[in-house]
C-alpha positions as a printed Julia matrix, in Angstrom:
559×3 Matrix{Float64}:
  14.46  -64.58   63.47
  17.13  -66.59   61.67
  14.8   -66.94   58.66
  14.2   -63.15   58.5
  17.92  -62.49   58.85
  18.65  -64.92   56.0
  16.1   -63.18   53.74
  17.62  -59.78   54.51
  21.13  -61.03   53.75
  19.87  -62.64   50.52
  18.12  -59.44   49.39
  21.22  -57.37   50.09
  23.4   -59.7    48.04
  20.82  -59.78   45.26
  20.7   -55.98   45.18
  24.5   -55.81   45.1
  24.6   -58.3    42.23
  21.83  -56.4    40.37
  23.59  -53.09   40.89
  26.85  -54.58   39.69
  25.09  -56.01   36.65
  23.5   -52.64   35.85
  26.86  -50.93   36.19
  28.42  -53.55   33.94
  25.69  -53.11   31.33
  26.04  -49.34   31.49
  29.81  -49.63   31.22
  29.49  -51.91   28.2
  26.84  -49.64   26.72
  29.08  -46.64   27.3
  32.06  -48.42   25.75
  30.06  -49.63   22.77
  28.33  -46.29   22.37
  31.69  -44.51   22.45
  33.21  -47.0    20.03
  30.19  -47.14   17.7
  29.66  -43.41   18.0
  33.06  -42.84   16.38
  32.36  -45.47   13.72
  29.01  -43.89   12.88
  30.65  -40.47   12.58
  33.17  -41.82   10.09
  30.71  -44.01    8.21
  27.98  -41.4     7.79
  30.27  -38.96    6.02
  31.94  -41.78    4.05
  28.58  -43.11    2.84
  27.49  -39.72    1.54
  30.79  -39.13   -0.28
  30.96  -42.61   -1.81
  27.3   -42.82   -2.91
  27.33  -39.34   -4.49
  30.69  -39.68   -6.25
  32.03  -37.01   -3.86
  29.34  -34.54   -5.02
  27.86  -34.08   -1.53
  29.37  -33.59    1.92
  27.53  -34.29    5.17
  28.2   -31.77    7.93
  26.91  -31.52   11.52
  27.91  -30.05   14.88
  27.14  -32.88   17.35
  26.21  -36.58   17.26
  24.66  -38.44   20.21
  24.15  -42.21   20.36
  22.24  -43.78   23.27
  22.24  -47.57   23.25
  19.86  -47.84   26.18
  17.04  -45.89   24.53
  18.06  -46.8    20.99
  18.27  -43.19   19.88
  20.63  -41.34   17.6
  20.58  -37.57   17.16
  22.45  -35.07   15.02
  22.52  -31.3    15.58
  22.94  -28.55   12.98
  22.94  -30.95   10.03
  23.53  -29.99    6.4
  24.06  -31.73    3.09
  26.25  -29.48    0.95
  27.03  -29.75   -2.75
  30.69  -29.42   -3.8
  30.61  -26.88   -6.63
  34.02  -27.93   -8.0
  32.97  -31.6    -8.18
  29.68  -30.6    -9.78
  31.46  -28.6   -12.5
  33.75  -31.58  -13.18
  30.8   -33.98  -13.43
  29.05  -31.62  -15.85
  32.11  -31.55  -18.1
  32.27  -35.35  -17.98
  28.51  -35.63  -18.7
  28.03  -37.4   -15.39
  26.16  -34.71  -13.47
  22.71  -35.84  -12.23
  19.6   -33.99  -13.34
  18.22  -33.87   -9.78
  20.28  -31.9    -7.24
  19.73  -31.4    -3.52
  20.73  -29.05   -0.74
  19.56  -29.8     2.79
  19.84  -28.46    6.32
  18.04  -29.1     9.64
  18.36  -27.91   13.2
  18.19  -31.46   14.52
  17.64  -35.04   13.33
  16.37  -37.68   15.74
  16.4   -41.41   15.04
  14.35  -43.41   17.58
  14.47  -47.13   18.45
  17.54  -47.48   16.27
  18.64  -51.14   16.17
  22.36  -50.53   16.63
  23.39  -54.21   16.91
  21.59  -55.05   13.67
  23.25  -52.13   11.94
  26.83  -53.05   12.91
  26.52  -56.82   12.5
  24.01  -57.19    9.64
  24.43  -53.83    7.91
  20.69  -53.21    8.22
  19.61  -49.7     9.17
  16.28  -50.07   10.97
  14.41  -47.64   13.23
  10.85  -46.91   14.21
  11.02  -43.22   13.36
  13.21  -40.47   11.95
  12.25  -36.87   12.69
  13.8   -33.8    11.04
  13.14  -30.54   12.85
  12.78  -27.31   10.86
  14.45  -28.66    7.71
  15.23  -26.52    4.69
  15.33  -28.36    1.36
  16.36  -27.03   -2.04
  15.57  -29.26   -5.02
  16.83  -28.44   -8.48
  15.93  -30.24  -11.69
  18.43  -29.18  -14.35
  17.25  -30.48  -17.72
  20.48  -29.23  -19.37
  22.57  -31.84  -17.55
  23.53  -34.87  -19.62
  24.11  -37.91  -17.4
  25.77  -40.74  -19.33
  26.35  -42.92  -16.28
  24.45  -46.18  -16.04
  21.18  -45.57  -14.18
  21.16  -47.01  -10.66
  18.19  -47.34   -8.31
  18.35  -46.53   -4.6
  19.19  -50.11   -3.55
  22.05  -50.34   -6.05
  23.44  -47.1    -4.62
  23.49  -48.35   -1.01
  24.05  -52.12   -1.44
  27.86  -51.9    -1.25
  27.59  -50.37    2.23
  24.16  -51.29    3.65
  21.91  -54.25    2.86
  18.63  -52.46    3.71
  17.1   -49.3     5.16
  13.76  -49.39    6.98
  12.0   -46.51    8.73
   8.57  -47.02   10.23
   7.8   -43.31   10.09
   9.72  -40.37    8.59
   8.58  -36.9     9.59
   9.79  -33.54    8.26
   8.16  -30.88   10.39
   7.88  -27.18    9.52
   9.75  -27.65    6.26
  10.92  -24.85    3.99
  11.03  -26.21    0.43
  12.33  -24.5    -2.7
  12.04  -26.22   -6.09
  13.86  -24.89   -9.17
  13.23  -26.21  -12.68
  15.99  -25.3   -15.15
  14.74  -25.47  -18.74
  16.79  -26.37  -21.81
  17.03  -22.66  -22.68
  18.41  -21.94  -19.16
  15.25  -20.15  -18.07
  14.1   -20.92  -14.53
  10.81  -21.77  -12.85
  10.77  -21.24   -9.07
   8.37  -22.66   -6.53
   8.83  -22.05   -2.81
   6.68  -23.09    0.14
   7.13  -22.86    3.89
   5.52  -24.5     6.92
   5.26  -27.76    4.97
   4.76  -31.02    6.85
   5.95  -34.23    5.16
   5.22  -37.69    6.53
   6.5   -40.92    4.98
   4.97  -44.22    6.07
   6.87  -47.56    6.12
   9.9   -46.55    4.07
  11.97  -49.52    2.86
  14.96  -49.88    0.54
  16.14  -53.42   -0.09
  16.58  -55.83   -2.97
  12.83  -56.35   -3.58
  11.11  -53.13   -2.4
  11.39  -51.49   -5.83
   9.24  -54.25   -7.35
   6.57  -54.04   -4.63
   3.42  -52.69   -6.36
   1.97  -51.54   -3.01
   4.81  -49.04   -2.56
   5.37  -45.64   -4.11
   9.02  -44.57   -4.22
   9.87  -47.28   -1.65
   7.16  -46.2     0.85
   3.58  -47.21    1.61
   2.55  -43.58    1.56
   3.76  -39.98    1.36
   1.56  -37.42    3.1
   2.11  -33.68    2.63
   0.29  -30.94    4.52
   0.68  -27.25    3.73
  -1.04  -24.57    5.77
  -0.57  -21.53    3.53
   1.06  -20.68    0.23
   1.16  -17.12   -1.17
   2.31  -15.94   -4.58
   2.31  -12.48   -6.15
   1.54  -12.46   -9.89
   4.25  -11.04  -12.21
   2.11   -7.97  -13.01
   1.92   -7.23   -9.24
  -1.88   -6.79   -9.44
  -2.88   -9.94   -7.55
  -2.06  -12.2    -4.65
  -2.71  -15.89   -5.12
  -3.41  -17.84   -1.9
  -3.63  -21.59   -1.39
  -4.75  -22.75    2.05
  -4.85  -26.11    3.85
  -3.42  -28.47    1.24
  -3.35  -32.22    1.94
  -1.64  -34.67   -0.44
  -1.62  -38.47   -0.22
   0.58  -40.47   -2.61
  -1.27  -43.68   -1.73
  -4.59  -42.16   -2.83
  -2.94  -40.07   -5.61
  -5.08  -37.19   -4.41
  -4.86  -33.56   -3.27
  -7.4   -31.75   -1.13
  -7.3   -27.94   -1.05
  -9.48  -26.04    1.4
  -9.34  -22.77   -0.52
  -7.77  -21.23   -3.63
  -8.02  -17.45   -3.83
  -7.06  -14.81   -6.38
  -7.09  -11.55   -4.44
  -6.61   -8.12   -6.08
  -3.92   -6.11   -4.33
  -5.87   -2.89   -4.92
  -9.46   -1.73   -4.64
 -11.37   -0.95   -7.84
 -10.33    2.72   -8.08
  -6.65    1.95   -7.42
  -6.78   -1.04   -9.79
  -8.0     1.21  -12.62
  -5.09    3.6   -11.99
  -2.57    0.76  -12.02
  -4.14   -0.86  -15.1
  -4.11    2.32  -17.25
  -6.12    0.48  -19.94
  -9.36   -1.5   -19.83
  -8.97   -4.94  -18.31
 -11.03   -7.3   -16.19
 -10.42   -7.28  -12.43
 -10.92  -10.73  -10.88
 -11.69  -11.63   -7.28
 -11.88  -15.42   -6.99
 -12.64  -17.8    -4.1
 -12.77  -21.55   -4.82
 -13.48  -23.84   -1.87
 -12.99  -27.52   -1.03
 -11.1   -28.63   -4.13
 -10.48  -32.36   -4.63
  -7.94  -33.56   -7.23
  -7.74  -37.3    -7.96
  -5.53  -39.58  -10.07
  -2.72  -37.04   -9.93
   0.68  -37.94  -11.4
   3.24  -36.13   -9.18
   6.27  -37.69  -10.86
   5.25  -36.2   -14.22
   4.81  -32.81  -12.54
   8.21  -32.84  -10.79
  10.32  -34.44  -13.5
   8.63  -33.32  -16.73
   6.56  -30.31  -15.61
   3.35  -31.97  -16.88
   0.06  -31.43  -15.02
  -1.83  -34.71  -15.34
  -4.92  -35.57  -13.31
  -8.1   -37.57  -13.69
 -10.66  -35.33  -12.01
 -10.79  -31.94  -10.3
 -13.89  -31.14   -8.23
 -14.54  -27.6    -6.91
 -17.35  -27.87   -4.38
 -18.23  -24.16   -4.12
 -16.94  -20.77   -5.13
 -17.42  -17.1    -5.88
 -16.16  -15.18   -8.91
 -16.45  -11.38   -9.04
 -15.43   -9.7   -12.33
 -15.24   -5.91  -12.71
 -14.63   -3.94  -15.93
 -14.44   -0.16  -16.33
 -15.14    1.07  -19.86
 -14.19    4.65  -18.87
 -10.56    3.64  -19.36
  -9.02    3.69  -22.84
  -9.05    0.36  -24.72
  -5.9    -1.68  -24.39
  -3.55   -1.29  -27.38
  -3.46   -3.96  -30.04
  -6.22   -6.52  -30.46
  -7.45   -9.68  -28.77
  -6.91  -12.08  -31.66
  -5.5   -15.37  -30.48
  -7.06  -15.01  -27.01
 -10.08  -17.3   -27.17
 -10.18  -19.87  -24.33
  -8.92  -22.73  -26.51
  -6.17  -20.58  -28.02
  -4.99  -19.51  -24.57
  -4.94  -23.13  -23.36
  -2.84  -24.2   -26.35
  -0.31  -21.42  -25.63
   0.21  -22.33  -21.97
   3.86  -23.33  -21.6
   3.06  -25.99  -19.01
   1.69  -29.21  -20.57
  -1.78  -29.95  -19.12
  -3.96  -33.03  -19.35
  -7.0   -33.12  -17.04
  -9.78  -35.5   -17.94
 -12.63  -33.73  -16.08
 -13.11  -30.54  -14.05
 -16.38  -30.18  -12.13
 -17.44  -26.89  -10.55
 -20.37  -26.85   -8.12
 -22.42  -24.17   -6.35
 -20.46  -21.25   -7.77
 -21.82  -17.69   -7.91
 -20.54  -15.4   -10.68
 -21.09  -11.62  -10.75
 -19.99   -9.46  -13.69
 -20.01   -5.65  -13.23
 -19.29   -3.16  -16.01
 -19.14    0.65  -15.87
 -20.9     2.31  -18.84
 -19.2     5.64  -19.7
 -22.52    7.0   -21.0
 -24.54    6.41  -17.84
 -21.55    6.29  -15.44
 -23.34    3.45  -13.68
 -22.43   -0.19  -13.23
 -24.47   -2.86  -14.94
 -24.51   -6.15  -13.05
 -25.07   -9.59  -14.52
 -25.3   -12.49  -12.09
 -25.18  -16.28  -12.45
 -26.01  -18.2    -9.28
 -25.59  -21.86   -8.34
 -23.46  -22.46  -11.42
 -22.65  -26.11  -12.07
 -20.12  -26.8   -14.79
 -18.36  -29.83  -16.25
 -15.18  -29.29  -18.31
 -13.97  -32.33  -20.26
 -10.65  -32.99  -22.03
  -8.75  -29.97  -20.71
  -5.44  -30.49  -22.49
  -2.79  -28.86  -24.65
  -0.74  -32.0   -25.31
  -0.55  -32.88  -29.02
  -0.67  -36.66  -28.56
  -3.86  -36.38  -26.5
  -5.43  -33.88  -28.92
  -4.73  -36.28  -31.81
  -7.05  -38.79  -30.12
  -9.63  -36.32  -28.82
  -9.67  -32.84  -30.29
 -12.56  -31.09  -28.49
 -12.66  -29.34  -25.13
 -16.3   -29.31  -23.99
 -18.06  -27.4   -21.23
 -21.59  -28.04  -19.92
 -23.1   -25.38  -17.67
 -26.37  -24.88  -15.85
 -27.17  -21.93  -13.61
 -29.79  -19.48  -12.38
 -29.58  -16.27  -14.43
 -30.48  -13.04  -12.62
 -32.41  -14.83   -9.84
 -35.07  -16.53  -11.97
 -33.85  -17.7   -15.39
 -33.04  -21.38  -15.82
 -29.92  -21.42  -17.98
 -28.29  -24.4   -19.7
 -25.39  -24.12  -22.15
 -22.94  -26.35  -23.98
 -19.62  -25.05  -25.34
 -17.32  -26.9   -27.7
 -13.78  -25.64  -28.37
 -11.6   -27.12  -31.08
  -8.04  -27.85  -29.94
  -6.89  -28.45  -33.53
  -8.28  -25.26  -35.06
  -5.63  -22.56  -34.51
  -8.21  -19.9   -35.35
 -10.21  -20.55  -32.18
 -13.04  -22.59  -33.69
 -15.97  -23.04  -31.3
 -19.66  -23.89  -31.01
 -22.32  -22.94  -28.46
 -25.83  -24.17  -27.78
 -27.99  -22.94  -24.93
 -31.41  -22.32  -23.48
 -33.01  -19.95  -20.94
 -36.5   -20.83  -19.69
 -39.22  -19.4   -17.46
 -37.78  -15.99  -16.61
 -39.31  -12.69  -15.63
 -37.77  -10.18  -18.04
 -37.74   -7.46  -15.36
 -34.93   -9.36  -13.62
 -32.64   -8.16  -16.44
 -33.05   -4.48  -15.5
 -29.9    -4.31  -13.29
 -27.85   -4.91  -16.43
 -30.11   -3.34  -19.1
 -30.65    0.03  -17.39
 -26.99    1.02  -16.83
 -25.59   -0.56  -19.99
 -28.48   -0.25  -22.5
 -30.47    2.68  -21.08
 -33.59    0.48  -21.41
 -35.98   -0.74  -18.71
 -38.25   -3.77  -19.06
 -41.71   -2.88  -17.71
 -43.06   -6.36  -18.35
 -42.02   -9.51  -20.19
 -42.53  -13.22  -19.7
 -39.59  -15.11  -21.21
 -40.89  -18.59  -21.98
 -37.97  -19.96  -23.96
 -34.76  -18.51  -25.41
 -32.89  -21.18  -27.38
 -29.78  -20.51  -29.42
 -26.93  -22.2   -31.27
 -23.9   -20.77  -33.04
 -20.59  -21.7   -34.63
 -17.63  -19.45  -35.15
 -13.97  -18.59  -34.71
 -11.94  -15.5   -33.88
 -13.3   -13.73  -37.0
 -17.01  -13.99  -36.16
 -20.0   -16.25  -35.53
 -23.33  -17.18  -37.04
 -26.21  -19.28  -35.79
 -29.89  -19.56  -34.96
 -31.94  -17.87  -32.22
 -35.47  -18.74  -31.14
 -36.97  -16.31  -28.6
 -40.47  -17.11  -27.28
 -41.98  -14.42  -25.02
 -45.16  -12.49  -24.23
 -46.34   -9.11  -22.9
 -43.15   -7.18  -23.7
 -43.22   -3.5   -22.69
 -40.15   -1.28  -22.24
 -39.16    2.23  -21.17
 -36.45    4.09  -23.06
 -34.34    5.95  -20.48
 -32.18    9.02  -20.18
 -29.91   10.24  -17.43
 -29.1    13.84  -16.55
 -25.44   14.67  -16.02
 -24.44   14.47  -12.37
 -27.55   12.49  -11.46
 -27.82    8.86  -10.4
 -31.49    8.66  -11.37
 -32.8     7.34  -14.69
 -35.7     9.14  -16.31
 -38.22    7.75  -18.78
 -38.35    9.19  -22.3
 -42.15    9.17  -22.43
 -42.85    9.89  -26.09
 -40.06    7.69  -27.46
 -41.11    4.85  -25.11
 -44.73    5.17  -26.25
 -43.78    5.07  -29.94
 -41.38    2.15  -29.39
 -44.01    0.04  -27.62
 -46.77    0.96  -30.04
 -45.05    0.85  -33.41
 -41.63   -0.79  -33.2
 -41.49   -3.51  -30.57
 -43.29   -6.76  -31.24
 -44.82   -7.63  -27.88
 -44.94  -11.4   -28.3
 -43.57  -14.39  -30.2
 -45.28  -16.45  -31.59
 -47.48  -13.7   -32.9
 -50.36  -13.92  -35.39
 -49.84  -17.67  -35.69
 -46.2   -17.34  -36.73
 -43.01  -18.1   -34.8
 -40.13  -15.79  -35.71
 -36.65  -17.36  -35.75
 -33.51  -15.33  -36.4
 -30.25  -16.37  -38.08
 -27.66  -13.81  -36.95
 -24.28  -13.45  -38.65
 -21.95  -11.24  -36.61
 -18.44  -10.06  -37.5
 -16.24   -9.84  -34.44
 -14.61   -6.66  -33.2
 -10.98   -7.85  -32.74
 -10.63   -5.6   -29.71
 -13.44   -7.46  -27.91
 -13.36  -10.76  -26.04
 -14.73  -14.2   -26.86
 -17.72  -13.73  -24.54
 -18.47  -10.38  -26.17
 -18.72  -12.19  -29.53
 -21.12  -14.79  -28.11
 -23.28  -12.09  -26.5
 -23.32   -9.84  -29.58
 -24.3   -12.73  -31.85
 -27.11  -13.72  -29.46
 -28.23  -10.09  -29.0
 -28.33   -9.59  -32.78
 -30.76  -12.51  -33.05
 -32.93  -11.28  -30.13
 -33.03   -7.77  -31.59
 -34.14   -9.11  -34.99
 -37.0   -11.09  -33.39
 -38.16   -8.24  -31.12
 -37.72   -5.29  -33.52
 -37.81   -6.87  -36.95
 -35.03   -7.57  -39.41
 -34.65   -3.99  -40.71
 -35.55   -2.01  -37.57
 -34.18    1.58  -37.43
 -33.36    1.11  -33.7
């Protein structure tokens, strides 16, 4: 009994001592928290003012420090630029090129090592989370900053010896980026619902020299759910969905890029007034590697090693019932357009896979739509650039394509575009093999009022060189058993009718039904002068068609 009584008395005293100890710890923690809380309030605002030369002020509603859990939180936080100080710095040529404005509903710092901060001036925590932040970045290239450049460590070293965050998370971020050009014109980019994660962020005396870090961190990861942009002509929406960026991998993955017309075809024609192509584009699973984000943000240069588009659909519609657009299309070849793009671009390789392309054109004579399809298109674009120093080393943009033409034709083509020739110099070589000519009827009947009854296309090989004035080249068309129907169409009818007599005469006396024929292979050398109101692809097609027509009908055919 005495032993049990002794144990009970011992446990009671132990509990009293433990409770007293806990109360003492809590009292000390409360005292230190209260004392350090005030110091942190003063120091946070002082740091921001001192390190920004009074350009920025830190504002917040409430600050909570909990020593027991090692947490620090701020509510209704904002970083505000002092406009008067900014104007003074601009006059003194000391204003920075990069400017910031920031706000967040709440900031939480977890496992904050308070003792280390106050006694060693080391800010260390396992994580920093910013809830619903709004960030405005401005790069003003007009600012002239004559102050001696200082890195991040040099900016903080007078106050703090190091900053380390295991994980930095900006959740549901609204980001606006403004680029102010030398001529004061502006480029705006704005995204919402952006998630930013920074891994192992460290600023100290040696972190800047660590080759495994990018801007003081092991990795920056950005995720964007949706981005929408309306084109300046108000005819299209551009959508980007499910974007993932990793600084460590220097890569971007995009689930889908879409160019969506805001109007159906009839409404688009009304809005357009003149003839123009209507595009409906879906590109899926896009991978961009060896990206240089610093060049994009600071110098507005798009530089990447490789872009891979894993699948896509491109639907192009053109209505020739509308009046032609005023002026001409000189200076609008693909290479000329690339050279005129205001944004410097340098992409080593673009690869497009498994893309289906459909071109539809309304013929005012037949009032029907001709449709030309290319399926399973695979293309490789090399040296996509408009930067003079790159062009000086490598002056040709090349494109290699292979596809299935109108369900059965095996198409291969190579395009070369000169980036030095201001007149749009280009070359094309290509081949179509093993095709049933009747597959071309969906485009020939509405646009050419001709129907292929039979034709075996064995080989259509072509090459041409040209510029924005015209093109010339060589066409070899090997085929057999060619028979056609010449068509007419009654007004108000959707049915084509055969012109029997004209078709009979054409097949009997005009059309050569095979090549080679009579032991001779006919090869054409077309020379076509461009209509300046027509596009680049119209010039390529017209030059090719001129050669085909010469082989099928003869050099001086009346048709």
